[in-house]
N, C-alpha and C positions, 0 to 999 in steps of 0.2 A: 504494500500500500504506500502511496506517495505521501510525503509530508504535507502536501497542499490540499489533499482531499478532505472532505467533511468527515468528522468522526462518526462512526456508526457502531460504537461499542455498547455494552450493557450497563455502563455506569451512568451517573447523572448527566443530563444534557447530551446523551449519546457518547460520552467520553469512554475510553476503554476501562474495563473493570480490572483493577490491579490486584485485589485481594478476594479470595473465595472464603467468605465467612464460615461456611460449613466445615472448612478444613482447620479452623482454629480450635484447639481443644479447650473450650471455655470451661467445661465441666472439671477439668484438671487444673485450672488456673487458680490455685489457692496458695496461701502462705507466701514463701519467698518467690514462687513463680509469678504470682500476681504483682508483687512488689517490683520485681525486675521488669515486668511488662510496663508498669506505670513509670518506672525510672526512665526507660528509653522513650516512651511516649512523650513525657515531659521534656526530655532533652530535644526531641524532634520538633516541639512547638516553641522552642526558644528559651527554656528555663536555664537559669544560671545558678551557680553555687549549689548544685544538686547534692543532697546528702542523704544517704541511705542509712537510717538509724536502726539500731538494735536495742530492744528494751522490753519492758513489761507493758501492761495495759492499764487503763484507768488513770485517775488523777494522782495516784500514788507513784506512778511510774516516773522514772527520771526524765523521760522525754515527753511526758504528757500524753502518751499513748500513740503519738504519730509514728508512721513508718518511714515517711519521706519528708524532706524539707527542701524548698526551692525558692528562688527569687526570680521575679519577672520585672523587667524594666519597661515602664509605659510612659508616654509623653504627657507632661502636665500642661495645663492651659498656657503657661508662659514659655512653653517649648523645651523646658528642662526635662530630663529623664528622672522619673520617680521609681524607687525600688518598692516592689510589693512582695511581702513575705507570705508564702503559701505553706500550709501543712497538708499532708496527704495521708489519709488512713485507708488501708486496704482491708476489705471484708470478703474474703473468699468463702463462698457458701454453696452447699448442694441445692438449697432452696432459697426462698425469699429472705432477705436480710431482716432480722428481728428489729422491731422498733426500738427496743432498749439500747441496742448497739449504737443507733444513730443519736438518740437523745443523750446518751452518755458522752459521745464524741463532741456534740455541740456544747454541752455544759462544761466539759473539761477545757475546751479551747478558750473559754472566757478568762481563764487564769493567766493567760499571756496576752496582754493588750497590744503587743507588737504584730500579731498575726492579722493579715488582711483578708485571707481567704482560706477556708477549710474545704478540701475535697474529700468526700467519702466515696470510695470506688469499690465496685463489686463485679464479680463475674456472672452474677445472677440478676435479681431485680429488687426494687424497693416497693413496698405495698403502698396503696393509695393513702391509707391513714398516716403512714410515715411521712409521705410527701406533704400532706396537709399540715401535720405537726411542724415540719420544718418551715413552711410558709408562715404559720402563726408565730413561731419562735423568732423568725427573721424580722417580723414587725416590731417585736420588743427589743431585739438586739440587731440593728442594721449592720453592725460590724462585729465580727468578720462575715464576709459573704460565704454562704454555704452552697456548695455545688454537689449534686448527687450524680455520679457517673455509674450507670448500670451497663449491662451487656450491650444494648443497642448503641449507647454512646461510645463504648470502647470499640465496637465494630466499625463505626463511622470514622473514628480517629485513626484506627489501624489502616483503614482503607485509603487514608491520605498519606500514609507513611510506609511505602513498600520497603524502604531500607530497614525499618524497625522489624517488619514482618520477616524479612530475609534473615535478620539476626536471630529471631526468636522462634518463628514458625515457618520455616522455608517451604514446607509443602502447601501452605495456604496461599502462595502467590500464583497468580495466573501468569501466562507468558508476557502479557503487557506489564504486569507487576515486576517480573524479572527484569525486563528492559528498563523500566523506570528506576529500579534499585541499582542496576549496574551503572546507569548514568549518574544518579545521585552520588554513588560511592566514588566514582571517578572525579566528578567536578567538585565535590565537597571535601574529599579526603585524599584524592590522588591514589586511591586503592583500586586493585584489580580483583575481579571475581573469577570463580572457577570456570574452567573450559567447558564443563558440562552445562552450565547455564547458557553460555554462548551457543552451544550446539542446539539447545532447546529452542532458543530464539530463532536461529537460522532455519530450523525445520519448519517453523511457523511464520516465517518472514512475510509470506504473502498476505497474512491476516492481520499484521501489526502495522501501526503507524510509527515509522522510524524517522524522526526529525534530525536536523543537522547535529544537535548536541548529543543525541543518542548515538548517531553514526560515528562521531569522533570517539566517544567512549568505547564503543564496540571495537573499533579499529585499533585503538591503543591497547585494549585488552588482548587482542590477538597477538600483537607484536610483543607484549609482555610475556606471553606464553610461547613465543618462538617464531610464528609465521602467520601471514595473512592468506596464504595460498588456499587453504581448505575452505575458508569462508570469506570470499572477497567482497566485503561490504561496500566498497566504492566501485566495484565492477557490476554488482547487482544494484543498479540504480540508474536514474535518468541523468542526462547531462546537467540539468539544473540542480538536481539533488547533490551531485558530486561537487558542483561549484559552490552551492550554499554551505555544505559541510567544510569545504576548503576555506571559504571566506570566514566562517565562524572560528575555525582553528587559527587563522592568521590574526583576526581581531583579538583573540585571547592569548596571543603569543606572550606578551609581557606578563599577564596574569599567571600563565602556566610556568613561565621561567621563574618568576618570583616564588611560586609555591614549591617548585622543584628544589630550588636552593634552600628554602626555609625548612622543608621536610627532609632534605638529604636523600631524596628519591633518585633512583637511576634515571638518567636522561634518555637513554636509548629508545625505549618504546615510544616516547612522545616525538622524538626526532624522526624516527622511522614512520610513525603514523602520519605526520604532516607532510613528509617527503612523498609518501604514497598518495596522499590526497592531492598534492600538487601535480604529480604525474597523471593521476586519474582525470584531473581537470584539463591538462594539456592534451590528453587523449581525445577529448571532445573539441579540440581546436579553440580553446578559450583563453589563450595567452593574454590577450588585451584586457579582458575583464579581470583576470587573475592579478595582473600587475596594477590595475586600478585599485583593487582591494588592498594590495600591499601598500600602495602609496597613501591610502586613507588611514590604514591601521597603524602605520609606523610614524605617527605624529604625536606631538605633545597635546595636552588639553588646550593650549593656546593656538593650536593649528600649525605649529612649526615642525618641520621634519626632525626626526630623531637624529642625533649626531651619527656619523658614519660608523664609529666604533660600536655604538649601541645596536645599530641595524646589523652589523657584522656579527655581534655577539648572539643576537636572536635568530637571524636567518642563516648565518654562515654554516653551522653544523648541518642544517637541513638541506641546503643547496649542495654541499659536498657529499652528503649521503645519497641523494637522488642521482647526482652525477656519477658517483662511484658505482652504484647499482647498474645504471645503464651501460657504463663502460664495460664492466665485467660480464654482464649477461649477454650483451649484444656481440661482444668479441668472442664469446666462448664457443660459438659454432660458426664463426665467420672464417672463410678460407684465407683471409689476410692475416689471421693471428694463430698463434700456438694455443690450442684449446687447453691442454694440460696445465700450462702455466697460469692461465686466467682462472682456472677452477681452484687453484691453491688457496685463494682467498676464502672460499666457501667450505674448505675441508673441515671435517670434524673427526675426532678420534672415534673409532668404533668402540662401543661399550665393552666388547669382549677383550679388546687390547688393553683397556685400562682397568678392568675389573679388580685384579689383585692389588692394585695400588691403594685400594680403600683400607687394606689391612696394614699398610706400611706406615712409616713415621712421617714421611714428607708429602705424600699424595702425588698426583699426576702433575708434572710441570705445566704451567699455564702457557697458552699460545702467546708468542711474542706480540708485544703491543704494536710493533712495526710490521704491518702486514703488506708491505710493498712487494711487488713482483716484477719480473722482467717482461717488457712488452716487445715481443718479436713480431714485427709486421712485414708480411711479404707484399711489397708494393706492386707486384705485377698481377696480383689476384683482384677480382672485382669485389665491390662492396655488397654485402648481403642486403642492405637496405636500398641500395641504388644510387648512393651519392657518387658523383663523378670524381674519382680519385686516380692518381697516378703516382709516379716516383717522387714528385715534388709535393703533392697534396696528400696528407695523411688523413686518418679517420677523424672526422670533425668532433666526435665525442671526446677525443683526447686533445685535439689541436685547438679547440675553441675554449677559452677561459670562461668561467662563470663567476660573476661578481654582482653584488647588490646594486652597483651603479649602472650596469648594462646587462639586463636579463634577456633582451630581445633575441639576440643571436643564438644563445644556447637554448632558449625555450623553443625557437623555431626548429632547431635540430632535434630536440627531444620530441616535439610534436610529430615530426616526420617519422622518427624511429618507432614511436608508439603506434602510429597509424599502420605501419607495415608489420610490426612484430606482434602487437597485442591483438586479441580477438576483437572483431568488429563490435563496437558498442551497440547494445540493443536494450530497449526498455525492459524492466523486470516483468516476468510472467511466471506461470506455473512451471515447476521443474519436473 
């Protein structure tokens, strides 16, 4: 399904349904399991200073009977942020929560005048008399606010937080939920999901709405696990979808780079993912629109172009990655080059050859960081792509420099190589 089509899912307003409520084990959601569920739900809606407390129950308990404590920051009329203190009590039950448990919680919270809101949460239900009592009590004591979260409320909240469901009840996610969770996990935490989840989404890709942000997350996920070849997310899409994903990746370059440095995460999957998206866009002959996106994205808030050093820092590794890939792959079966030497860059030790090293003291020696290779070009042979070459004119993939100041020449060469070498672009359809 394209990202521009109208949603036709089972959720509200036709949106995809992320969570399958029948798969959430509410009957077993008691004690610490319910507390953990509430902890991550609160985290997902923006709670700060979350504290999971352990203690007794009732007014004599050291913690006043609360299970969780959190702070929410809300804007005041003057624009300042105000801290609101929440207490959360969890009531896991096989049946309806008894009224006494609610009245006790409400009366106990009055002992602490700093509490702004008390949440009483259950995996089951509250009776109508209990709800009526809370309304009457609230008229006498307007503060703190009392919120009753029962099973339907928890279902609705979990439905808006697929990443929380992924953490706690993986089997309750629909394929659309898996997709949303993978995207949230990547953009919020720069974390990758298991390959099994990507396989499930790929198998149902015709029924899912995959937008540019989701596509970027899926592609980065594939490279983090080794390769994009089995599930080519930018090959299985239209020209506009490939361009939109590439544009969004470029617009988020500075954000991604900052997060990578801050988190100390390996750069490789992100670099390879964006390089792949650029090549996928060039395959559709969109060099001009791609460069326009780069020109817009690589500017300061004042509209001034980034300094050349900054652009080099952000784009340099990506451009060198895509150029290196094209050089090695295109030359590997071209009569002008020695195939064996080109393939040395991609060689990996066979697991059988290295198996016994896992019992040694030093392990298997790492592959040298310098992965250069000799380029032996037979100038009398024709070019596989069809470039007019001779003894004076060498392969343009090697001869043409790529730089952020002048991308036109290399992008034109890359476009031609992709048009000849890659499968012909086609809109997605049933496989």
